[in-house]
C-alpha positions as CSV (number, residue, x, y, z in Angstrom):
1,M,0.0,0.0,0.0
2,E,1.4,3.3,-1.0
3,T,0.2,5.1,2.2
4,A,2.0,2.6,4.4
5,E,5.2,3.0,2.4
6,R,5.0,6.8,2.7
7,F,4.1,6.4,6.4
8,R,7.1,4.2,7.0
9,A,9.5,6.5,5.2
10,A,8.2,9.5,7.1
11,V,8.6,7.8,10.5
12,E,12.1,6.5,9.7
13,K,13.2,10.0,8.6
14,R,11.4,11.5,11.6
15,D,9.5,13.8,9.3
16,L,6.4,14.9,11.1
17,T,5.3,17.2,8.3
18,A,5.2,14.3,5.9
19,L,2.8,12.4,8.2
20,E,0.0,15.1,8.1
21,D,-1.5,14.2,4.7
22,L,-1.5,10.5,5.6
23,F,-4.1,10.7,8.4
24,T,-7.9,11.3,8.1
25,E,-9.1,14.3,10.0
26,D,-10.9,12.0,12.5
27,V,-8.1,9.4,12.9
28,R,-8.0,7.4,16.0
29,L,-4.8,6.0,17.6
30,Y,-5.0,3.2,20.1
31,S,-2.0,3.2,22.3
32,P,-0.7,0.6,24.8
33,V,-0.2,3.4,27.4
34,K,-3.7,4.9,27.4
35,F,-7.1,3.1,27.7
36,T,-9.0,5.5,25.4
37,P,-7.8,6.4,21.9
38,F,-6.0,9.6,20.9
39,E,-8.5,11.2,18.5
40,G,-8.2,13.6,15.6
41,R,-5.3,14.6,13.4
42,P,-3.9,17.4,15.6
43,M,-3.7,15.2,18.7
44,V,-2.3,12.2,16.8
45,L,0.3,14.4,15.1
46,G,1.2,15.9,18.5
47,L,1.6,12.3,19.9
48,F,3.9,11.5,16.9
49,G,6.0,14.5,17.7
50,V,6.6,13.1,21.1
51,L,7.1,9.5,19.9
52,L,9.7,10.6,17.3
53,R,11.7,12.2,20.2
54,V,11.2,9.4,22.7
55,F,12.1,6.3,20.5
56,E,15.7,5.5,20.2
57,D,17.1,3.5,17.2
58,F,13.6,3.1,15.8
59,R,13.4,0.9,12.7
60,Y,10.8,-1.1,10.8
61,V,11.7,-4.8,10.4
62,G,8.8,-6.3,8.4
63,D,5.2,-5.8,7.1
64,F,2.0,-7.7,6.4
65,E,-1.0,-6.7,4.3
66,G,-4.6,-7.7,4.6
67,A,-7.9,-6.5,5.9
68,A,-9.4,-6.3,9.4
69,E,-12.3,-4.9,11.3
70,T,-11.8,-1.4,12.7
71,S,-12.5,-0.7,16.4
72,A,-14.6,2.4,15.7
73,D,-17.3,1.0,13.4
74,G,-16.5,-2.7,13.0
75,A,-16.3,-2.4,9.2
76,Q,-13.7,-4.3,7.3
77,A,-10.9,-2.0,6.0
78,P,-7.7,-2.5,4.1
79,A,-4.9,-2.8,6.7
80,E,-1.2,-3.2,7.0
81,V,0.9,-4.4,10.0
82,L,4.4,-2.9,10.3
83,L,6.8,-4.6,12.7
84,F,9.3,-2.4,14.5
85,R,12.1,-2.5,17.0
86,A,13.2,0.5,19.1
87,A,14.4,1.4,22.6
88,V,13.1,3.8,25.2
89,G,15.2,4.7,28.2
90,G,17.6,1.9,27.3
91,R,14.8,-0.8,27.2
92,E,14.4,-2.7,24.0
93,I,10.9,-2.7,22.5
94,H,9.4,-5.1,20.0
95,G,6.2,-3.8,18.5
96,I,3.7,-3.6,15.7
97,D,1.8,-0.7,14.1
98,L,-1.6,-1.8,12.7
99,L,-2.8,0.7,10.2
100,H,-6.4,0.8,8.8
101,F,-7.1,2.8,5.7
102,D,-10.2,4.6,4.4
103,E,-11.5,4.5,0.8
104,A,-9.0,7.3,-0.2
105,G,-6.1,5.3,1.2
106,R,-5.5,7.6,4.2
107,I,-5.0,6.1,7.7
108,K,-8.2,6.2,9.7
109,E,-7.3,4.0,12.6
110,F,-3.9,3.2,14.1
111,T,-3.2,0.6,16.8
112,V,0.2,0.2,18.5
113,M,1.2,-2.9,20.4
114,V,4.5,-3.3,22.2
115,R,6.3,-5.8,24.5
116,P,7.7,-6.4,27.1
117,Q,5.7,-5.0,30.0
118,S,8.8,-3.1,31.3
119,A,9.2,-1.4,28.0
120,V,5.5,-0.5,27.9
121,Q,5.9,1.2,31.3
122,A,9.0,3.1,30.2
123,L,7.3,4.2,27.1
124,G,4.2,5.3,29.0
125,Q,6.3,7.5,31.4
126,A,8.3,9.0,28.5
127,V,5.2,9.7,26.4
128,L,3.3,11.3,29.3
129,A,6.3,13.5,30.1
130,G,6.5,14.5,26.4
131,L,2.7,15.2,26.2
132,V,2.8,17.4,29.3
133,A,5.9,19.2,28.0
134,D,4.1,19.9,24.7
135,G,0.9,21.0,26.4
136,L,-1.1,18.1,25.1
137,A,-1.9,16.5,28.5
């Protein structure tokens, strides 16, 4: 999927501006560190600004294409899973980004899953501190 390739390139280059066109206005991002989703393009882009600062040695290591139900409306949507590795505070993270696309090919739903639990905790603390510093929390 072209959008997934553009997304991957933007993240790997840490280019926040390039991400803006890839999200729908009402995008929802489900995070392992927050029970409710981050909602709307401005909030999701703000979160990505924090994530691009927090992740160390971030790299994508694989991908899978398919379709899956979205959380918001349960509809089947084209989807892609991007596998990644990174570190936060010296803790190694293994994770996936699950991207769901709308009819125009933009990302309408985004789910992040990471392991191990100690890395999730380190990520949650770093993200919260970044959101507070940026006035988003």
